C-alpha positions in Angstrom: -15.7 -45.7 -52.5 -15.8 -41.9 -52.0 -19.0 -39.7 -52.9 -18.9 -37.3 -55.6 -19.4 -33.9 -54.5 -22.4 -33.4 -57.4 -24.1 -36.3 -56.2 -24.0 -35.4 -52.4 -25.3 -31.9 -53.4 -28.1 -33.4 -55.3 -29.4 -35.1 -51.6 -29.8 -31.6 -50.4 -33.4 -31.0 -50.0 -33.4 -27.6 -50.1 -31.4 -26.1 -52.7 -31.8 -22.3 -51.5 -29.5 -23.5 -48.8 -26.4 -23.7 -50.8 -25.8 -20.0 -51.2 -22.7 -18.8 -52.8 -23.0 -14.8 -52.2 -22.4 -12.9 -49.2 -25.5 -11.8 -46.6 -25.3 -8.2 -46.1 -28.2 -5.3 -45.4 -30.7 -8.4 -45.7 -29.8 -8.8 -49.2 -27.7 -11.3 -51.2 -24.4 -9.9 -52.7 -21.5 -10.5 -54.9 -18.5 -9.0 -55.1 -18.4 -5.7 -57.0 -15.2 -6.5 -58.6 -16.6 -10.2 -59.6 -13.9 -11.9 -57.3 -14.6 -15.1 -55.8 -12.8 -18.4 -54.5 -13.3 -21.9 -54.5 -14.9 -24.2 -52.0 -14.2 -28.2 -52.3 -14.8 -31.3 -51.2 -11.8 -32.6 -48.9 -12.3 -36.2 -49.6 -11.8 -35.5 -53.1 -11.0 -32.5 -53.9 -14.2 -32.4 -55.9 -15.6 -28.3 -56.8 -18.3 -27.3 -54.3 -18.8 -23.8 -56.1 -17.5 -20.7 -55.9 -18.3 -18.1 -53.0 -18.1 -14.4 -53.2 -14.8 -12.5 -52.1 -15.8 -9.3 -51.0 -13.3 -6.4 -50.5 -12.1 -4.1 -47.3 -14.7 -1.3 -48.7 -17.9 -3.9 -48.8 -16.6 -5.6 -45.0 -16.9 -1.8 -44.0 -20.2 -1.7 -45.9 -21.5 -4.2 -43.9 -20.7 -2.7 -40.5 -22.6 0.4 -42.0 -25.3 -1.8 -42.1 -25.3 -3.6 -39.1 -25.0 0.0 -37.4 -27.9 1.6 -39.2 -29.6 -1.9 -37.7 -28.4 -1.6 -34.1 -31.2 1.4 -32.9 -34.2 -0.7 -33.6 -32.9 -4.0 -32.7 -31.6 -3.0 -29.4 -34.5 -1.1 -28.5 -36.8 -3.5 -29.2 -38.4 -5.7 -26.1 -35.7 -9.0 -25.3 -39.3 -10.9 -26.1 -39.7 -10.0 -29.4 -35.8 -10.9 -30.0 -36.5 -13.8 -28.3 -39.2 -15.0 -30.7 -37.2 -14.9 -33.8 -34.4 -16.7 -32.1 -36.6 -19.3 -31.2 -37.9 -19.5 -34.8 -34.1 -19.4 -36.2 -33.5 -22.3 -33.8 -37.1 -24.1 -35.2 -35.5 -23.6 -38.8 -32.1 -25.4 -37.9 -33.8 -28.2 -36.6 -36.3 -28.7 -39.3 -33.6 -28.3 -41.9 -31.0 -30.8 -39.6 -30.0 -33.4 -42.2 -29.4 -30.7 -45.2 -27.0 -28.4 -42.9 -25.2 -31.6 -41.8 -24.7 -32.2 -45.6 -23.6 -29.2 -46.2 -21.1 -29.2 -43.8 -19.8 -32.6 -44.4 -19.1 -31.8 -48.5 -17.2 -28.6 -47.3 -15.1 -29.8 -44.1 -15.4 -33.4 -44.1 -16.1 -34.5 -41.4 -18.3 -38.0 -40.4 -22.0 -37.2 -41.6 -23.2 -38.6 -37.9 -20.9 -36.0 -36.6 -22.2 -33.0 -38.5 -25.8 -34.1 -37.3 -24.3 -33.8 -33.8 -22.7 -30.2 -34.6 -26.2 -28.8 -35.9 -28.2 -30.1 -32.6 -25.2 -28.8 -30.8 -25.2 -25.1 -32.8 -28.8 -25.3 -32.3 -28.6 -25.7 -29.0 -27.0 -22.1 -28.7 -30.0 -20.5 -30.6 -32.6 -22.0 -28.0 -30.7 -21.6 -24.9 -30.0 -17.5 -26.0 -33.5 -17.3 -26.8 -34.6 -18.2 -23.1 -31.7 -16.1 -22.1 -32.8 -12.5 -24.3 -35.4 -12.2 -21.7 -33.4 -12.6 -18.2 -30.8 -9.0 -18.0 -32.5 -7.2 -15.4 -32.0 -3.7 -13.9 -30.7 -4.6 -10.8 -31.0 -2.4 -7.2 -28.2 -1.3 -5.5 -28.5 -0.4 -1.8 -27.1 3.0 -2.2 -24.1 4.8 -0.1 -25.6 8.0 -0.7 -28.7 9.6 1.0 -31.7 10.4 -1.1 -30.2 8.4 -3.9 -31.3 5.7 -5.8 -28.4 3.7 -7.5 -29.4 1.1 -10.6 -27.1 -1.0 -12.6 -28.7 -1.5 -16.5 -27.2 -4.5 -18.9 -26.8 -2.7 -22.0 -25.7 -4.2 -25.7 -22.1 -3.1 -26.4 -23.1 -2.3 -30.1 -22.1 -4.1 -33.3 -20.5 -6.7 -32.6 -17.7 -9.2 -35.4 -17.4 -12.7 -35.3 -14.6 -14.3 -37.1 -15.4 -18.3 -37.1 -13.0 -21.2 -38.1 -13.6 -24.2 -40.2 -13.4 -27.3 -37.6 -16.7 -26.2 -36.5 -18.3 -24.3 -38.8 -21.7 -24.2 -37.6 -21.5 -24.3 -33.8 -18.8 -21.5 -33.4 -21.0 -19.2 -35.3 -24.2 -19.8 -33.5 -22.5 -20.0 -30.2 -21.1 -16.0 -30.8 -24.2 -15.0 -32.8 -27.0 -16.1 -30.6 -25.6 -14.4 -28.0 -24.7 -11.0 -29.3 -28.2 -11.0 -30.9 -30.1 -12.0 -27.8 -27.9 -9.2 -25.8 -29.2 -6.7 -28.6 -26.1 -6.3 -30.4 -26.1 -6.2 -34.0 -23.5 -8.8 -36.1 -21.0 -8.9 -39.1 -19.5 -12.5 -38.8 -16.6 -14.1 -41.2 -16.5 -17.4 -41.2 -13.5 -19.1 -43.1 -12.8 -19.4 -46.5 -12.3 -23.2 -46.5 -16.4 -23.9 -44.7 -18.3 -20.4 -45.9 -21.4 -22.7 -47.4 -22.7 -23.9 -43.4 -22.6 -20.2 -42.4 -24.7 -18.7 -45.6 -27.0 -21.6 -44.8 -27.6 -20.4 -41.2 -28.1 -16.8 -42.9 -30.8 -17.9 -45.1 -32.5 -19.8 -42.4 -31.9 -16.4 -40.4 -33.7 -14.5 -42.8 -36.3 -16.8 -43.1 -36.7 -16.5 -39.3 -37.5 -12.9 -39.9 -34.2 -11.0 -38.3 -34.6 -7.5 -40.1 -31.8 -6.3 -42.6 -28.7 -5.4 -41.3 -28.8 -7.2 -38.0 -27.1 -10.5 -38.8 -24.5 -10.4 -41.8 -22.4 -13.2 -43.2 -19.2 -11.3 -45.0 -17.0 -14.0 -47.2 -13.6 -13.7 -48.5 -10.4 -13.2 -47.3 -9.4 -12.9 -44.0 -7.4 -10.6 -43.7 -8.8 -8.3 -46.4 -12.2 -8.2 -44.2 -11.3 -8.5 -40.4 -8.5 -6.2 -40.6 -10.9 -2.8 -41.2 -13.0 -4.0 -38.5 -10.5 -4.1 -35.9 -9.5 -0.9 -37.0 -13.6 0.2 -37.2 -14.5 2.2 -34.1 -18.4 1.7 -34.5 -17.5 -2.3 -33.5 -17.4 -2.7 -30.3 -16.8 -6.5 -29.3 -15.0 -8.6 -31.4 -15.5 -12.4 -31.1 -12.7 -15.1 -32.5 -12.1 -18.7 -32.5 -8.9 -19.9 -34.1 -5.1 -20.4 -33.6 -3.2 -18.3 -30.8 -1.2 -16.9 -33.3 -3.9 -15.4 -35.5 -5.6 -14.1 -32.4 -2.7 -12.6 -31.2 -2.3 -10.6 -34.4 -6.0 -9.6 -33.9 -5.5 -8.8 -30.5 -2.7 -6.3 -31.3 -4.7 -4.7 -34.5 -7.6 -3.7 -32.1 -5.7 -2.2 -29.3 -6.2 1.2 -30.9 -9.7 0.8 -31.2 -10.2 -0.8 -27.2 -12.5 -3.4 -28.1 -14.2 -6.1 -26.2 -12.4 -8.6 -27.1 -13.3 -12.6 -26.7 -11.1 -15.5 -28.1 -11.2 -18.7 -28.1 -7.5 -19.7 -29.0 -5.5 -22.8 -29.3 -5.6 -26.1 -26.8 -3.0 -28.8 -25.9 -5.2 -30.7 -24.2 -3.3 -33.2 -21.4 -5.0 -36.7 -20.9 -3.8 -38.1 -17.4 -4.4 -41.7 -16.3 -4.0 -43.0 -13.2 -3.4 -46.5 -12.1 -6.5 -46.3 -10.0 -8.8 -45.5 -12.7 -11.1 -47.7 -14.6 -9.0 -48.5 -17.6 -11.5 -49.7 -20.2 -13.4 -46.6 -19.8 -10.2 -44.5 -19.6 -9.1 -45.8 -23.2 -12.4 -45.5 -24.5 -12.9 -42.1 -23.5 -9.5 -41.4 -24.6 -10.1 -42.4 -27.7 -12.7 -39.9 -28.1 -10.8 -37.1 -26.8 -8.1 -37.5 -29.6 -10.0 -38.6 -32.9 -13.3 -36.5 -32.9 -13.1 -34.3 -36.0 -10.5 -36.5 -37.4 -8.5 -35.0 -34.3 -9.0 -31.1 -35.2 -10.6 -29.9 -32.5 -9.1 -27.1 -30.0 -10.5 -29.8 -27.3 -8.2 -32.4 -29.0 -6.6 -34.8 -26.4 -2.9 -34.0 -27.4 -0.6 -35.3 -24.6 -1.7 -38.9 -22.9 0.3 -39.2 -20.2 0.0 -42.7 -18.4 1.0 -43.9 -14.4 4.0 -46.7 -15.4 2.4 -49.0 -13.3 -0.4 -49.4 -16.0 1.6 -47.9 -19.4 2.1 -51.3 -21.0 -1.6 -52.5 -20.6 -3.1 -49.2 -21.5 -1.0 -48.5 -24.9 -1.7 -51.8 -25.8 -5.3 -51.4 -25.8 -5.1 -47.9 -26.9 -3.5 -49.3 -30.0 -5.7 -52.2 -30.8 -8.9 -49.7 -30.8 -7.3 -47.2 -32.8 -6.1 -49.1 -35.6 -9.9 -50.8 -35.7 -10.9 -46.6 -36.5 -12.7 -46.8 -39.9 -11.1 -44.1 -42.4 -13.4 -42.8 -45.2 -15.7 -40.1 -46.7 -17.3 -38.3 -44.2 -20.6 -39.5 -46.4 -20.3 -42.8 -45.4 -19.9 -42.4 -41.6 -16.4 -43.7 -40.7 -14.5 -42.8 -37.6 -12.2 -40.6 -39.3 -12.7 -38.4 -42.2 -10.0 -36.6 -44.2 -8.2 -33.6 -43.0 -8.8 -30.0 -43.8 -5.7 -29.3 -45.9 -2.4 -30.3 -47.1 -0.6 -28.2 -44.2 -2.5 -30.3 -42.0 -1.2 -33.4 -43.5 2.2 -32.1 -43.4 2.1 -31.1 -40.1 1.1 -34.6 -38.8 4.2 -36.0 -41.1 6.5 -33.7 -39.5 5.2 -34.4 -35.9 6.0 -38.2 -36.5 8.9 -38.0 -38.1 10.5 -35.8 -35.2 9.1 -38.1 -32.6 10.2 -41.1 -34.4 13.7 -39.5 -34.9 13.9 -38.7 -30.7 12.9 -42.2 -30.1 9.3 -42.7 -29.9 7.9 -46.2 -30.7 4.5 -46.4 -33.8 2.3 -48.8 -32.7 -0.1 -48.5 -35.6 -0.4 -45.8 -38.4 2.0 -43.4 -39.5 1.6 -42.6 -43.0 -0.9 -41.1 -45.2 -4.2 -43.1 -46.3 -4.3 -44.8 -49.3 -8.1 -42.9 -49.6 -6.7 -39.8 -51.1 -4.3 -37.1 -50.5 -6.0 -35.4 -47.5 -6.4 -38.7 -45.5 -4.2 -39.9 -42.4 -4.2 -43.1 -40.6 -5.3 -42.9 -36.9 -1.8 -43.2 -35.4 -0.5 -44.4 -32.0 3.3 -43.1 -30.8 4.7 -44.7 -27.4 7.3 -43.6 -25.3 7.2 -40.1 -26.6 10.1 -37.8 -24.9 10.0 -34.5 -23.6 11.6 -33.0 -26.3 9.3 -34.5 -29.4 7.8 -31.3 -30.8 4.4 -33.3 -31.0 4.2 -32.6 -26.9 4.8 -28.8 -27.4 2.6 -27.8 -30.4 -0.7 -28.7 -31.4 -1.1 -31.3 -33.9 -4.8 -30.7 -35.2 -4.9 -34.3 -36.3 -5.4 -38.3 -35.7 -1.9 -38.8 -34.2 -1.8 -39.7 -30.6 1.7 -39.3 -28.6 1.6 -41.6 -25.3 4.4 -41.0 -22.1 4.2 -42.7 -18.9 4.8 -40.8 -15.5 5.5 -42.1 -12.1 4.2 -39.4 -9.8 1.5 -37.0 -9.6 3.6 -34.0 -8.8 5.5 -34.7 -12.1 2.3 -35.3 -14.5 0.5 -32.2 -13.1 4.1 -30.3 -14.0 4.3 -32.0 -17.2 0.6 -31.2 -17.7 0.9 -27.3 -16.6 4.0 -27.2 -18.9 2.5 -25.2 -21.8 1.3 -21.8 -22.8 -2.4 -23.2 -23.4 -4.8 -23.8 -20.7 -8.2 -25.0 -22.5 -9.1 -28.5 -21.1 -7.8 -31.2 -19.4 -8.8 -34.6 -19.3 -8.5 -36.7 -15.7 -9.0 -40.6 -15.4 -8.8 -41.9 -11.5 -11.2 -42.9 -8.9 -10.0 -41.3 -5.9 -12.1 -38.6 -4.8 -9.2 -36.9 -3.0 -6.9 -37.2 -6.0 -9.6 -35.8 -8.2 -10.3 -32.6 -5.8 -6.4 -32.3 -6.0 -6.0 -32.4 -9.7 -9.2 -30.3 -10.5 -7.5 -27.7 -8.3 -3.8 -27.9 -9.5 -4.4 -28.0 -13.6 -4.0 -24.4 -14.8 -6.9 -25.1 -17.4 -9.9 -23.1 -18.4 -11.9 -26.5 -17.8 -11.4 -29.7 -16.3 -13.2 -33.2 -17.7 -12.9 -36.2 -15.0 -13.6 -39.3 -16.3 -15.2 -38.2 -19.2 -14.8 -36.3 -22.5 -18.3 -34.2 -23.1 -18.1 -31.3 -21.1 -19.2 -28.6 -23.3 -23.0 -27.5 -23.9 -24.9 -24.1 -24.2 -25.3 -23.6 -20.2 -21.8 -23.7 -19.5 -19.1 -20.9 -19.7 -16.7 -22.7 -22.6 -13.3 -20.9 -22.3 -9.5 -21.3 -21.7 -7.0 -19.5 -19.6 -3.2 -18.3 -20.1 -2.6 -18.3 -24.3 -6.1 -20.1 -24.9 -8.1 -17.5 -24.9 -10.1 -14.5 -23.6 -13.7 -14.1 -21.9 -16.4 -17.2 -21.8 -18.8 -18.3 -24.5 -22.1 -19.9 -23.6 -24.1 -19.7 -20.3 -25.2 -16.2 -19.3 -21.5 -15.0 -19.0 -21.5 -15.7 -22.7 -24.1 -13.0 -23.4 -22.7 -10.8 -20.9 -19.1 -10.5 -23.1 -21.5 -8.3 -25.4 -23.4 -6.1 -22.8 -22.2 -3.2 -21.0 -22.9 -2.1 -17.5 -24.3 1.6 -17.0 -24.3 2.6 -13.5 -27.4 5.0 -12.9 -27.6 6.8 -9.8 -30.4 9.1 -9.1 -32.0 11.7 -7.0 -36.0 12.7 -7.5 -35.0 16.4 -6.0 
């Protein structure tokens, strides 16, 4: 039986974390117009609450607040910024269970995955609390007589952050913690489908002691909020996670103000399974790569290529493991939760119908689940032909397409035949092959014999149309900093 949104809300211990207003300049703000939008539980359609829908003018007012706060925040000792970030981290860990439950209510993912995301989100805050103290002035051997040469790292200014619904906490902290550690002030816009997670983090940020205007969360309709930000010259960096289509639009809109852009866009990850792999491990890891977050993950396995000599064995094991996955409401901690909206369900149906019409075989699943309108059965398609749309378009759901291959050269060409280049997965025990594939695959990240590769210390990002720049690691903070060259003569 699906949990009701009301009963789940009642289980949240700190009700102050459930904020329905935007957070601007250190104040909780309703829209001046009184406008709001409804947020619902994807598991059952229950109304979770109404959230303020700010206007474009109010989004600009948030930039005013961030700009006003910038001089003080950027001028503080890095150690002072570090202390506040560390308090924010401690509060996230203290309220881990409530944050996870809020996420499940609005996003639908299984509660164990939500807890894992809160840990992941907090890890960025912890990492950048330390990294805030590390940017140093670098001395350079002078090329001029009697001159001293130094390179300084300085914050770029106000940073705009636009975050998605599939990882509503981690994608915000990965951006915000890096920008704040660098000395930038922030205006953030969370997805209208999952605003409560961002607002809960704003509540904890306020408790942590961020000064007014340093961290702002602006809720509402994305085009109305983001477009003024792309035109605003005071916003010097903009970080976006979302679809390649929307990323291109933001890219174009930001051109006139020549902003620093960091973009984590679409993915179309291949999984390549060679006959010389550990097949049991390859099956279990590919299940993880495909079905985490119910398949709604830019790192999700979207094309599974298996060497022909082990193809039949792999698809039999993979289909059996997929059929055993439990589907349910997130609070019941299933393997697969609901999808985010009807558009996502329609995409699964379109991709499955297209693949079957072109000759693919349905091994399991293939239809909506009886639990509710936003549930879809975990699905496996075998013998998927190259012209099937699912092999060229990101599915973003629990449908796994599998196809055989015969040679290494062939499968590398097929894996690279995509406008996307975020992550690729390889299963093999041959060290020479692993090296060749790691070199040949045109992806920003390559995972070998495993699925989980992300974390605060690594630079996350893709090639081609999967994005610009990197998030996480030292490089993630440097995306929000400029290099100033100082050449000094004491005469």
